MARKOL-73504 format. One record per atom (N, C-alpha, C): x negated, y negated, z negated. Coordinates in pm, whole numbers, padded with zeros to 5 digits, always signed. Layout:
# MARKOL-73504
XYZ
...
END
This chain:
# MARKOL-73504
-09640-07717-11081
-09540-07822-11069
-09574-07920-10958
-09702-07960-10949
-09741-08055-10846
-09723-07997-10707
-09746-07867-10694
-09726-07803-10563
-09579-07804-10527
-09493-07784-10625
-09350-07787-10600
-09306-07927-10560
-09358-08027-10632
-09324-08166-10601
-09368-08202-10459
-09490-08160-10421
-09540-08190-10287
-09454-08124-10180
-09414-08000-10205
-09328-07929-10111
-09193-07998-10097
-09135-08037-10211
-09006-08106-10207
-09017-08239-10134
-09130-08309-10153
-09150-08435-10084
-09153-08415-09933
-09224-08312-09890
-09231-08282-09746
-09092-08254-09690
-09015-08172-09763
-08881-08140-09717
-08792-08264-09717
-08813-08353-09816
-08735-08477-09820
-08767-08566-09701
-08896-08572-09665
-08936-08651-09548
-08866-08600-09423
-08865-08467-09406
-08798-08409-09290
-08648-08439-09292
-08586-08424-09410
-08443-08444-09419
-08404-08588-09388
-08477-08683-09448
-08446-08823-09423
-08471-08858-09277
-08581-08807-09222
-08611-08836-09082
-08506-08784-08988
-08463-08660-09010
-08361-08602-08923
-08229-08676-08938
-08191-08708-09062
-08065-08778-09083
-08069-08918-09025
-08189-08979-09024
-08199-09115-08969
-08169-09118-08820
-08189-09006-08754
-08165-09000-08609
-08019-08977-08575
-07938-08938-08675
-07799-08907-08645
-07724-09035-08609
-07649-09029-08501
-07569-09141-08460
-07646-09253-08393
-07779-09235-08372
-07859-09340-08312
-07858-09327-08161
-07871-09440-08093
-07891-09441-07949
-08022-09510-07922
-08111-09446-07854
-08240-09506-07823
-08283-09457-07686
-08376-09528-07628
-08417-09501-07490
-08501-09375-07483
-08444-09271-07427
-08514-09143-07420
-08624-09143-07316
-08633-09249-07236
-08737-09255-07134
-08869-09309-07187
-08872-09356-07311
-08995-09409-07366
-09095-09297-07394
-09224-09332-07387
-09329-09234-07421
-09323-09203-07570
-09360-09082-07607
-09344-09036-07745
-09474-08992-07811
-09573-08948-07734
-09691-08884-07791
-09800-08985-07826
-09875-08955-07931
-09991-09037-07966
-10098-08949-08029
-10222-08993-08015
-10338-08925-08073
-10410-09022-08165
-10478-08967-08267
-10551-09056-08356
-10665-08987-08428
-10750-09070-08485
-10862-09022-08565
-10879-09114-08684
-10917-09059-08798
-10935-09139-08919
-11045-09079-09005
-11093-09159-09096
-11198-09115-09186
-11211-09211-09303
-11282-09167-09407
-11299-09253-09524
-11365-09179-09637
-11321-09209-09759
-11379-09147-09877
-11274-09061-09946
-11320-08962-10022
-11229-08877-10097
-11286-08850-10236
-11197-08813-10324
-11236-08767-10458
-11158-08642-10487
-11229-08530-10508
-11168-08401-10541
-11184-08373-10690
-11073-08340-10753
-11076-08308-10895
-11101-08158-10909
-11226-08120-10901
-11266-07979-10910
-11367-07964-11024
-11380-07843-11071
-11483-07811-11171
-11612-07769-11100
-11729-07806-11149
-11748-07887-11271
-11746-08036-11240
-11719-08114-11344
-11726-08258-11330
-11870-08304-11346
-11908-08404-11272
-12042-08460-11288
-12054-08535-11419
-11938-08582-11468
-11936-08652-11597
-11847-08571-11690
-11898-08532-11804
-11828-08444-11895
-11699-08507-11946
-11597-08424-11970
-11470-08463-12032
-11390-08561-11948
-11421-08569-11820
-11348-08659-11732
-11229-08583-11673
-11127-08558-11756
-11023-08464-11720
-10901-08526-11654
-10894-08657-11652
-10776-08722-11595
-10818-08814-11481
-10719-08845-11396
-10751-08925-11278
-10818-09056-11316
-10763-09125-11413
-10812-09260-11440
-10885-09271-11573
-10933-09161-11626
-11010-09164-11750
-11157-09180-11718
-11223-09272-11783
-11364-09295-11755
-11383-09417-11668
-11506-09454-11643
-11534-09574-11566
-11523-09547-11417
-11506-09658-11341
-11502-09646-11196
-11631-09589-11141
-11741-09618-11207
-11869-09568-11157
-11874-09417-11159
-11804-09355-11255
-11800-09208-11259
-11737-09151-11133
-11629-09214-11089
-11561-09165-10971
-11644-09192-10845
-11711-09306-10844
-11795-09337-10729
-11907-09233-10716
-11961-09187-10828
-12067-09088-10824
-12015-08954-10771
-11888-08927-10792
-11833-08797-10751
-11757-08805-10619
-11747-08924-10561
-11677-08939-10434
-11762-08887-10320
-11696-08849-10212
-11766-08801-10094
-11693-08855-09971
-11725-08802-09855
-11669-08856-09732
-11573-08757-09667
-11475-08813-09597
-11376-08734-09524
-11380-08779-09379
-11430-08693-09292
-11438-08725-09149
-11487-08604-09071
-11427-08581-08955
-11311-08652-08898
-11179-08588-08940
-11075-08667-08944
-10938-08618-08952
-10870-08661-08822
-10825-08567-08743
-10763-08597-08614
-10618-08550-08618
-10534-08615-08541
-10394-08577-08542
-10331-08604-08406
-10223-08532-08380
-10137-08557-08265
-09996-08568-08319
-09922-08667-08271
-09789-08692-08327
-09688-08716-08216
-09568-08670-08241
-09455-08693-08152
-09355-08783-08225
-09334-08904-08174
-09241-08999-08236
-09102-08973-08181
-09019-08913-08263
-08885-08872-08219
-08800-08994-08186
-08804-09094-08274
-08727-09218-08258
-08796-09325-08342
-08746-09447-08345
-08817-09552-08421
-08824-09529-08570
-08761-09424-08621
-08758-09400-08765
-08834-09276-08808
-08861-09184-08717
-08911-09054-08760
-09004-08995-08656
-09110-08929-08704
-09203-08857-08617
-09253-08732-08685
-09306-08640-08606
-09366-08516-08659
-09503-08499-08594
-09594-08434-08667
-09728-08421-08611
-09807-08307-08672
-09926-08287-08616
-10023-08188-08663
-10151-08262-08695
-10206-08236-08814
-10331-08301-08856
-10435-08194-08889
-10556-08215-08838
-10671-08130-08869
-10778-08218-08932
-10829-08175-09048
-10924-08262-09117
-11040-08186-09181
-11153-08255-09189
-11273-08202-09255
-11306-08295-09371
-11302-08240-09494
-11325-08321-09613
-11433-08257-09699
-11510-08338-09765
-11624-08292-09845
-11610-08335-09990
-11674-08259-10077
-11682-08297-10219
-11812-08241-10276
-11867-08312-10372
-11995-08267-10428
-12004-08306-10575
-12090-08236-10645
-12121-08265-10785
-12270-08243-10805
-12328-08321-10892
-12468-08303-10927
-12480-08310-11079
-12510-08198-11140
-12522-08191-11286
-12667-08199-11328
-12696-08291-11418
-12834-08304-11469
-12864-08200-11575
-12761-08157-11650
-12778-08057-11755
-12665-07956-11749
-12682-07843-11814
-12575-07743-11822
-12456-07801-11897
-12335-07757-11856
-12213-07801-11924
-12122-07683-11948
-12044-07691-12053
-11941-07592-12082
-11810-07643-12020
-11751-07562-11934
-11627-07601-11869
-11514-07590-11970
-11445-07702-11991
-11341-07708-12091
-11228-07611-12058
-11185-07534-12157
-11073-07444-12141
-11110-07305-12093
-11235-07289-12044
-11276-07157-11995
-11393-07099-12073
-11472-07184-12135
-11590-07138-12206
-11706-07102-12116
-11689-07116-11986
-11795-07082-11892
-11897-07196-11882
-12015-07160-11841
-12121-07259-11831
-12140-07300-11685
-12141-07431-11664
-12177-07486-11534
-12324-07525-11541
-12406-07455-11467
-12549-07478-11476
-12590-07603-11399
-12694-07665-11447
-12745-07786-11383
-12782-07757-11238
-12758-07856-11155
-12791-07839-11014
-12689-07908-10925
-12696-07876-10796
-12609-07940-10696
-12495-07847-10660
-12374-07901-10665
-12253-07828-10627
-12196-07896-10503
-12191-07823-10394
-12142-07878-10268
-12018-07800-10222
-11924-07872-10164
-11804-07806-10112
-11744-07886-09999
-11670-07817-09915
-11594-07885-09812
-11475-07798-09773
-11377-07861-09711
-11255-07790-09674
-11208-07837-09537
-11165-07742-09457
-11103-07772-09327
-10954-07748-09343
-10876-07856-09338
-10732-07849-09362
-10655-07863-09231
-10550-07785-09219
-10458-07795-09105
-10317-07801-09161
-10242-07903-09120
-10108-07916-09176
-10011-07977-09075
-09886-07939-09088
-09776-08000-09015
-09710-08103-09105
-09677-08219-09050
-09623-08325-09135
-09508-08397-09066
-09429-08461-09148
-09325-08551-09101
-09358-08692-09146
-09316-08792-09068
-09349-08931-09097
-09225-09018-09081
-09194-09097-09184
-09079-09187-09182
-09128-09331-09178
-09078-09410-09085
-09108-09552-09078
-09018-09626-09177
-09073-09655-09296
-08994-09716-09401
-08947-09857-09363
-09033-09929-09292
-08996-10066-09256
-08880-10069-09160
-08873-09975-09068
-08761-09970-08974
-08632-09925-09042
-08644-09848-09150
-08526-09807-09224
-08478-09916-09318
-08572-09984-09385
-08536-10078-09490
-08522-10220-09438
-08615-10262-09353
-08614-10401-09305
-08641-10405-09155
-08547-10356-09075
-08572-10348-08931
-08562-10481-08859
-08523-10587-08929
-08494-10712-08860
-08599-10820-08890
-08721-10779-08924
-08826-10875-08956
-08867-10952-08831
-08918-11071-08853
-08948-11161-08743
-09096-11197-08742
-09140-11261-08633
-09277-11312-08623
-09380-11202-08635
-09491-11236-08707
-09601-11143-08721
-09567-11018-08799
-09462-11023-08882
-09423-10905-08959
-09375-10792-08870
-09342-10823-08746
-09287-10719-08660
-09391-10618-08618
-09518-10655-08622
-09621-10560-08581
-09668-10475-08699
-09614-10500-08818
-09652-10426-08938
-09550-10317-08967
-09598-10196-08992
-09509-10086-09029
-09571-10006-09143
-09487-09962-09235
-09530-09878-09347
-09460-09743-09333
-09538-09637-09341
-09488-09501-09322
-09506-09419-09448
-09409-09335-09479
-09421-09231-09582
-09436-09097-09510
-09537-09022-09550
-09568-08896-09481
-09572-08781-09581
-09534-08665-09537
-09544-08545-09618
-09570-08425-09530
-09658-08334-09576
-09692-08220-09493
-09732-08098-09574
-09728-07981-09510
-09769-07853-09568
-09859-07782-09470
-09954-07704-09524
-10043-07632-09435
-10137-07541-09512
-10253-07516-09450
-10352-07428-09509
-10489-07492-09511
-10576-07439-09595
-10712-07492-09609
-10811-07376-09607
-10913-07393-09525
-11028-07302-09530
-11139-07378-09601
-11170-07339-09725
-11269-07413-09804
-11388-07325-09839
-11496-07390-09866
-11618-07318-09903
-11698-07404-10001
-11781-07338-10082
-11865-07409-10177
-11994-07331-10198
-12092-07402-10243
-12215-07337-10287
-12262-07405-10415
-12311-07321-10508
-12349-07367-10641
-12482-07303-10679
-12541-07348-10789
-12663-07281-10836
-12642-07132-10861
-12517-07093-10895
-12490-06952-10925
-12468-06868-10801
-12452-06933-10684
-12438-06857-10559
-12567-06862-10478
-12676-06896-10545
-12808-06907-10479
-12801-07004-10361
-12715-07110-10381
-12701-07215-10281
-12657-07162-10145
-12576-07054-10149
-12515-07003-10028
-12364-07028-10035
-12305-07060-09920
-12163-07092-09918
-12078-06967-09938
-11972-06984-10016
-11871-06880-10036
-11741-06932-09975
-11677-06854-09887
-11563-06900-09809
-11432-06845-09864
-11326-06928-09861
-11197-06891-09918
-11084-06961-09842
-10960-06914-09866
-10841-06974-09806
-10743-07016-09914
-10665-07120-09885
-10565-07167-09980
-10452-07236-09903
-10336-07242-09964
-10229-07325-09913
-10243-07465-09973
-10192-07563-09901
-10204-07700-09951
-10087-07786-09905
-10069-07897-09975
-09967-07994-09938
-10025-08135-09942
-09963-08225-09870
-10012-08362-09861
-09897-08460-09866
-09916-08571-09937
-09823-08684-09937
-09905-08810-09920
-09855-08907-09842
-09935-09026-09817
-09848-09145-09781
-09908-09263-09792
-09851-09388-09743
-09948-09449-09644
-09895-09495-09531
-09977-09553-09425
-09925-09692-09390
-10017-09788-09383
-09983-09921-09335
-10048-09939-09199
-09965-09958-09097
-10012-09962-08958
-09992-10101-08898
-10084-10138-08808
-10079-10266-08739
-10083-10240-08589
-09977-10274-08518
-09971-10259-08373
-10050-10373-08309
-10176-10349-08280
-10259-10456-08224
-10236-10473-08074
-10179-10372-08010
-10144-10382-07869
-10042-10274-07839
-10000-10266-07713
-09904-10163-07674
-09969-10026-07661
-10100-10023-07668
-10172-09896-07656
-10239-09856-07786
-10288-09954-07863
-10370-09923-07981
-10301-09968-08109
-10323-09888-08213
-10270-09916-08346
-10379-09888-08448
-10404-09982-08538
-10498-09964-08648
-10420-09940-08777
-10478-09861-08869
-10404-09833-08992
-10497-09801-09108
-10445-09815-09226
-10509-09770-09349
-10413-09674-09416
-10469-09578-09487
-10384-09472-09544
-10441-09424-09677
-10352-09400-09771
-10388-09336-09897
-10316-09203-09908
-10392-09096-09935
-10335-08962-09938
-10352-08898-10075
-10259-08810-10107
-10273-08718-10220
-10264-08577-10164
-10361-08492-10199
-10363-08354-10151
-10366-08259-10271
-10291-08149-10260
-10284-08049-10366
-10308-07910-10306
-10382-07826-10378
-10421-07693-10330
-10377-07587-10429
-10356-07464-10376
-10307-07355-10460
-10418-07282-10535
-10542-07298-10493
-10652-07229-10561
-10718-07322-10663
-10785-07262-10763
-10843-07340-10872
-10996-07334-10876
-11056-07271-10776
-11202-07253-10781
-11274-07327-10668
-11214-07433-10617
-11271-07496-10499
-11407-07560-10525
-11437-07590-10650
-11568-07645-10681
-11671-07541-10721
-11630-07415-10724
-11722-07310-10763
-11688-07249-10896
-11613-07321-10979
-11569-07272-11109
-11419-07293-11121
-11353-07203-11194
-11209-07214-11211
-11175-07335-11297
-11076-07413-11251
-11032-07530-11327
-10928-07488-11428
-10944-07534-11550
-10850-07499-11656
-10768-07622-11692
-10637-07605-11699
-10551-07714-11744
-10504-07807-11633
-10549-07788-11513
-10500-07873-11404
-10520-07801-11272
-10443-07843-11172
-10457-07786-11039
-10568-07859-10965
-10608-07801-10854
-10707-07868-10769
-10634-07964-10678
-10669-08090-10686
-10607-08190-10602
-10710-08296-10568
-10669-08389-10483
-10762-08489-10433
-10687-08613-10391
-10759-08724-10390
-10709-08847-10331
-10807-08891-10224
-10754-08948-10116
-10839-08998-10009
-10794-09137-09969
-10890-09220-09928
-10862-09353-09875
-10924-09359-09736
-10839-09380-09635
-10880-09363-09496
-10848-09487-09413
-10925-09505-09308
-10893-09603-09203
-10895-09527-09072
-10815-09573-08976
-10808-09498-08850
-10754-09580-08736
-10751-09516-08620
-10700-09578-08499
-10611-09476-08427
-10503-09526-08369
-10408-09442-08296
-10401-09489-08151
-10402-09393-08060
-10388-09420-07917
-10248-09376-07876
-10165-09472-07837
-10027-09443-07797
-10025-09407-07649
-10014-09280-07622
-10022-09233-07484
-09907-09290-07402
-09941-09353-07292
-09839-09411-07207
-09792-09547-07250
-09850-09603-07359
-09804-09731-07410
-09830-09848-07318
-09926-09835-07227
-09958-09946-07138
-09881-09947-07009
-09794-09848-06989
-09719-09840-06865
-09600-09934-06867
-09534-09945-06755
-09415-10028-06741
-09293-09938-06730
-09173-09980-06769
-09145-10112-06822
-09183-10126-06968
-09210-10246-07010
-09244-10274-07149
-09122-10250-07237
-09138-10199-07362
-09262-10166-07429
-09308-10023-07403
-09228-09942-07344
-09255-09807-07294
-09281-09704-07403
-09357-09732-07509
-09381-09632-07612
-09286-09654-07730
-09237-09544-07786
-09140-09549-07894
-09189-09632-08013
-09319-09629-08040
-09374-09700-08155
-09386-09850-08131
-09359-09897-08009
-09370-10040-07978
-09237-10112-07988
-09137-10051-08050
-09002-10104-08038
-08984-10240-08101
-09074-10284-08189
-09057-10414-08253
-09166-10512-08213
-09239-10485-08107
-09352-10570-08073
-09311-10702-08012
-09197-10709-07948
-09167-10826-07867
-09017-10847-07855
-08976-10972-07846
-08841-11000-07803
-08847-11126-07718
-08760-11135-07622
-08761-11256-07542
-08620-11299-07505
-08555-11348-07608
-08448-11438-07588
-08308-11387-07576
-08224-11489-07582
-08086-11481-07545
-08006-11373-07613
-07928-11304-07534
-07829-11214-07587
-07892-11093-07654
-08005-11047-07607
-08063-10927-07666
-08090-10946-07814
-08154-11054-07852
-08184-11079-07992
-08059-11117-08068
-07970-11192-08004
-07845-11229-08070
-07764-11106-08105
-07757-11011-08013
-07687-10887-08041
-07750-10814-08159
-07882-10814-08161
-07953-10744-08268
-07926-10809-08403
-07929-10942-08408
-07904-11010-08534
-07761-10988-08580
-07668-10997-08486
-07528-10973-08522
-07510-10831-08574
-07577-10736-08509
-07570-10596-08554
-07626-10582-08694
-07732-10656-08720
-07794-10653-08853
-07693-10696-08959
-07628-10808-08934
-07535-10860-09034
-07420-10764-09057
-07372-10704-08948
-07263-10607-08962
-07309-10488-09043
-07429-10439-09014
-07481-10324-09088
-07499-10358-09235
-07549-10479-09263
-07569-10519-09402
-07435-10528-09476
-07336-10586-09411
-07205-10598-09474
-07143-10463-09504
-07178-10365-09421
-07123-10230-09439
-07217-10141-09519
-07325-10201-09573
-07426-10120-09643
-07479-10010-09555
-07489-10036-09426
-07535-09936-09330
-07662-09986-09265
-07776-09930-09307
-07905-09971-09252
-07953-09875-09144
-07859-09797-09091
-07899-09693-08996
-07933-09746-08859
-07893-09869-08828
-07916-09919-08694
-08016-10032-08698
-08123-10023-08620
-08233-10117-08631
-08241-10215-08518
-08299-10330-08549
-08326-10430-08447
-08416-10371-08339
-08506-10280-08380
-08597-10223-08281
-08525-10161-08165
-08413-10092-08192
-08336-10030-08084
-08291-10134-07984
-08232-10242-08035
-08174-10340-07944
-08283-10416-07870
-08386-10463-07943
-08491-10540-07877
-08562-10455-07774
-08587-10329-07810
-08656-10239-07717
-08575-10220-07589
-08447-10191-07606
-08367-10159-07488
-08327-10283-07408
-08315-10397-07476
-08268-10517-07408
-08382-10616-07386
-08505-10575-07407
-08618-10666-07413
-08629-10752-07288
-08607-10694-07173
-08622-10769-07050
-08503-10859-07020
-08401-10850-07106
-08281-10932-07093
-08213-10907-06958
-08090-10944-06953
-08018-10921-06828
-08052-11027-06725
-08042-10995-06598
-08065-11096-06495
-07960-11206-06503
-08000-11328-06479
-07904-11438-06478
-07806-11420-06363
-07678-11421-06393
-07580-11400-06287
-07591-11507-06180
-07564-11470-06060
-07570-11565-05949
-07442-11648-05948
-07447-11760-05876
-07329-11845-05863
-07213-11769-05802
-07244-11678-05710
-07137-11601-05646
-07066-11512-05747
-07140-11453-05842
-07078-11370-05945
-06984-11453-06030
-07031-11572-06070
-06946-11659-06150
-06826-11706-06070
-06848-11744-05945
-06738-11789-05861
-06633-11680-05844
-06678-11558-05825
-06584-11446-05809
-06502-11424-05935
-06568-11438-06053
-06495-11419-06178
-06389-11527-06195
-06425-11652-06163
-06328-11761-06171
-06212-11736-06074
-06243-11691-05953
-06139-11663-05853
-06045-11552-05902
-06104-11450-05966
-06021-11341-06018
-05923-11393-06123
-05974-11481-06210
-05887-11536-06313
-05779-11626-06251
-05818-11707-06154
-05722-11794-06086
-05615-11712-06013
-05654-11598-05957
-05558-11512-05888
-05454-11459-05985
-05496-11428-06109
-05398-11384-06208
-05294-11492-06234
-05343-11618-06246
-05251-11729-06268
-05158-11745-06149
-05212-11737-06028
-05130-11752-05906
-05025-11642-05897
-05064-11519-05935
-04967-11409-05932
-04851-11435-06027
-04883-11488-06147
-04777-11518-06242
-04683-11625-06189
-04738-11726-06122
-04655-11832-06066
-04563-11780-05957
-04607-11675-05890
-04525-11614-05784
-04427-11512-05839
-04430-11492-05972
-04342-11393-06031
-04395-11252-06022
-04522-11236-05987
-04584-11104-05976
-04662-11071-06103
-04685-10943-06123
-04764-10897-06239
-04910-10884-06199
-04999-10959-06265
-05142-10949-06230
-05197-10810-06258
-05292-10771-06179
-05360-10642-06198
-05507-10667-06229
-05566-10579-06310
-05708-10588-06340
-05741-10700-06438
-05868-10727-06451
-05916-10832-06539
-06019-10916-06466
-06046-11035-06521
-06154-11120-06471
-06274-11101-06562
-06385-11051-06508
-06501-11013-06588
-06612-11116-06576
-06661-11161-06693
-06770-11258-06700
-06888-11193-06772
-06997-11168-06697
-07115-11103-06754
-07214-11203-06814
-07183-11332-06797
-07282-11433-06833
-07242-11517-06953
-07145-11474-07030
-07111-11543-07154
-07202-11491-07264
-07285-11580-07318
-07391-11539-07411
-07384-11620-07540
-07457-11572-07641
-07454-11636-07772
-07595-11673-07816
-07603-11776-07900
-07734-11818-07950
-07788-11716-08049
-07920-11717-08063
-07987-11624-08153
-07942-11645-08297
-07915-11532-08365
-07877-11533-08507
-07755-11619-08533
-07657-11620-08443
-07542-11706-08457
-07429-11655-08370
-07307-11696-08408
-07192-11671-08322
-07167-11787-08227
-07252-11887-08234
-07236-12006-08149
-07270-11973-08005
-07184-12012-07917
-07207-11988-07774
-07320-12076-07723
-07395-12026-07627
-07500-12107-07566
-07435-12220-07484
-07514-12324-07457
-07462-12436-07379
-07420-12391-07239
-07494-12294-07184
-07458-12239-07054
-07323-12171-07059
-07297-12099-07168
-07170-12026-07181
-07054-12122-07202
-07077-12230-07278
-06967-12324-07300
-06925-12392-07169
-07021-12415-07081
-06987-12473-06951
-06900-12377-06871
-06932-12248-06880
-06851-12147-06810
-06711-12142-06869
-06705-12147-07004
-06574-12143-07068
-06494-12269-07042
-06563-12381-07017
-06491-12501-06976
-06418-12477-06844
-06483-12406-06753
-06418-12372-06626
-06302-12275-06648
-06322-12180-06741
-06214-12087-06775
-06095-12164-06831
-06125-12261-06918
-06018-12343-06977
-05940-12417-06869
-06011-12474-06773
-05944-12548-06666
-05847-12461-06589
-05883-12335-06570
-05795-12242-06498
-05673-12207-06583
-05694-12192-06716
-05589-12143-06804
-05503-12254-06864
-05540-12377-06846
-05469-12488-06910
-05341-12521-06835
-05245-12430-06847
-05115-12448-06784
-05013-12360-06856
-04888-12370-06815
-04780-12298-06883
-04738-12172-06810
-04820-12123-06720
-04779-12007-06639
-04796-11875-06713
-04862-11874-06826
-04885-11749-06899
-04842-11764-07044
-04811-11652-07105
-04772-11654-07246
-04867-11574-07334
-04946-11489-07273
-05043-11409-07350
-05175-11403-07276
-05283-11431-07348
-05418-11417-07294
-05493-11315-07378
-05534-11207-07315
-05614-11106-07383
-05762-11128-07349
-05844-11135-07455
-05988-11155-07440
-06058-11028-07488
-06124-10958-07396
-06186-10830-07427
-06338-10848-07439
-06393-10809-07554
-06537-10811-07572
-06595-10672-07560
-06707-10661-07487
-06772-10532-07466
-06920-10541-07506
-06977-10426-07539
-07121-10416-07564
-07179-10303-07480
-07310-10292-07482
-07374-10178-07417
-07381-10062-07514
-07460-09960-07482
-07463-09838-07564
-07580-09834-07660
-07643-09948-07687
-07757-09949-07779
-07707-09967-07921
-07730-09870-08007
-07681-09875-08144
-07560-09785-08162
-07513-09777-08285
-07402-09687-08314
-07270-09744-08264
-07173-09657-08244
-07042-09701-08198
-06975-09790-08302
-07002-09763-08430
-06935-09840-08536
-06972-09987-08532
-07102-10017-08530
-07135-10159-08535
-07117-10226-08400
-07125-10150-08290
-07096-10211-08160
-06948-10250-08149
-06862-10173-08213
-06721-10209-08215
-06702-10344-08284
-06765-10360-08400
-06753-10486-08474
-06820-10600-08398
-06932-10570-08334
-07002-10673-08256
-06914-10723-08141
-06845-10631-08076
-06757-10672-07965
-06641-10757-08015
-06592-10728-08136
-06485-10809-08193
-06534-10951-08223
-06654-10961-08277
-06711-11093-08305
-06728-11173-08177
-06772-11106-08072
-06792-11173-07944
-06659-11225-07887
-06556-11142-07892
-06426-11183-07839
-06367-11298-07921
-06383-11292-08052
-06329-11397-08138
-06402-11530-08118
-06531-11526-08090
-06605-11649-08065
-06551-11720-07940
-06518-11642-07838
-06461-11699-07716
-06322-11756-07744
-06243-11681-07817
-06108-11728-07852
-06115-11859-07928
-06203-11868-08027
-06215-11989-08108
-06253-12110-08022
-06342-12088-07928
-06384-12201-07843
-06268-12250-07757
-06197-12159-07696
-06084-12198-07610
-05973-12265-07692
-05957-12220-07817
-05856-12283-07903
-05896-12427-07935
-06024-12448-07961
-06071-12583-07988
-06056-12673-07865
-06064-12614-07748
-06047-12692-07626
-05900-12732-07605
-05807-12657-07665
-05667-12695-07652
-05571-12584-07622
-05619-12462-07596
-05527-12351-07571
-05464-12307-07703
-05344-12256-07696
-05270-12213-07814
-05330-12084-07869
-05386-12091-07991
-05450-11973-08051
-05351-11860-08071
-05224-11894-08096
-05123-11791-08120
-05095-11709-07996
-05127-11761-07881
-05101-11691-07754
-05223-11611-07707
-05331-11618-07783
-05454-11547-07744
-05481-11430-07839
-05525-11321-07781
-05561-11202-07858
-05708-11167-07831
-05790-11164-07937
-05931-11124-07925
-05940-10975-07955
-05987-10900-07859
-05989-10752-07870
-06130-10702-07847
-06184-10636-07948
-06316-10573-07934
-06302-10434-07876
-06369-10408-07767
-06359-10277-07700
-06480-10188-07727
-06580-10245-07795
-06696-10163-07828
-06783-10133-07708
-06838-10011-07707
-06931-09970-07601
-06855-09946-07471
-06904-10008-07362
-06834-09998-07235
-06884-09883-07149
-07014-09851-07157
-07069-09745-07074
-07199-09691-07132
-07252-09589-07069
-07371-09521-07119
-07491-09535-07028
-07495-09642-06948
-07609-09662-06860
-07735-09686-06943
-07849-09634-06897
-07974-09646-06971
-08077-09730-06898
-08034-09812-06804
-08125-09905-06737
-08093-10046-06785
-08191-10136-06769
-08171-10275-06810
-08051-10334-06738
-08044-10311-06604
-07935-10366-06526
-07801-10306-06568
-07800-10176-06592
-07675-10111-06631
-07623-10160-06764
-07714-10174-06861
-07671-10225-06990
-07623-10370-06978
-07692-10449-06896
-07652-10589-06877
-07511-10597-06820
-07479-10507-06729
-07346-10507-06667
-07238-10475-06769
-07275-10401-06872
-07177-10362-06973
-07156-10466-07082
-07249-10562-07095
-07233-10669-07194
-07153-10782-07128
-07024-10786-07154
-06939-10879-07080
-06818-10918-07163
-06749-11022-07116
-06620-11063-07172
-06520-11066-07057
-06408-10998-07074
-06303-10991-06972
-06180-11067-07020
-06105-11121-06921
-05981-11193-06950
-05866-11131-06871
-05748-11131-06934
-05626-11086-06867
-05508-11167-06919
-05431-11223-06826
-05315-11299-06866
-05186-11223-06832
-05084-11253-06903
-04954-11189-06878
-04842-11283-06924
-04721-11245-06890
-04607-11330-06925
-04494-11247-06981
END
């Protein structure tokens, strides 16, 4: 049963990880590979027990388990981080277990005798595993120091080459093979863009029952391990920051990038959709867009004024006036002071009777799903409409239209160009 449960867990990890990637947009140019090493202590539930009748995980004193614990080192792994939610990897590990019996014992359920002496064993395990970043799935919008903390659920299947020697084997190793499964929880700390420290608790289950030298009756052979380790994120120190997929929540610096992420969060929460993470937005927008030059703003104002002039001449305006520099405060729909000054200029151009309809188009970049970007663009357009209405324009004559994702550029500059508000007047 435990082997079945472990297998199902591994398959569930893969299924959730693959499904988490559906509909996501993330920067495919980020580095993906990482290497790591870990080690610690293990406890293998094999026969014979050093303490008689210790048949359950938590039966008996802690000192009994300490006497039967051994070391696990090295365990090395290579992992490919598919996206901020899911990764796959290969782990190779060397684990040891030992028993020392002071007197002969009868193995419960078998009637066989475990003779006094030293029982030594070790296993070389190789397994393929999947890893889900639970924090990015459940709470992707954490702030401050919590952003460098991640909790992972892992599941894997593989094989074990194990050996043991007992008083009955004349203290010579006997070699065997078995299938095995692993399930674990890992708490990781991103200490830099290159290095990650972590602690991990594992459960391992094996298909053979004689790993300690005697057949186990009434239970399968399994183990628990407590490990500490370090991960090297290959390419994590390169530019542009953050560069490695696992660094997606390490940093944010201001303005629209974080505001977009927070707005996306609220939309996702309202829709019970946790599929889109702050990590995506902060990672892709981290460097923020360049501040538009005065000439860009002047040209946008001139374009809007030309629409008004065309209407006064009885002509139909063509195109739209595009403003790339209308931004919102963090975690709010409130416009920044810089943006309100720009909208004051927009108001001055529009504060006349030459038009009867003003269309306000909100756009986003391609970071995140189309669904929440559509809603985000609507919120952005409505915020502009509300401000202009408070300034004195007739709200009934204005239409706030969310256009969603404007383009698929994958550069900072390209995405910045797509985050904009456009205006069009008509009569």
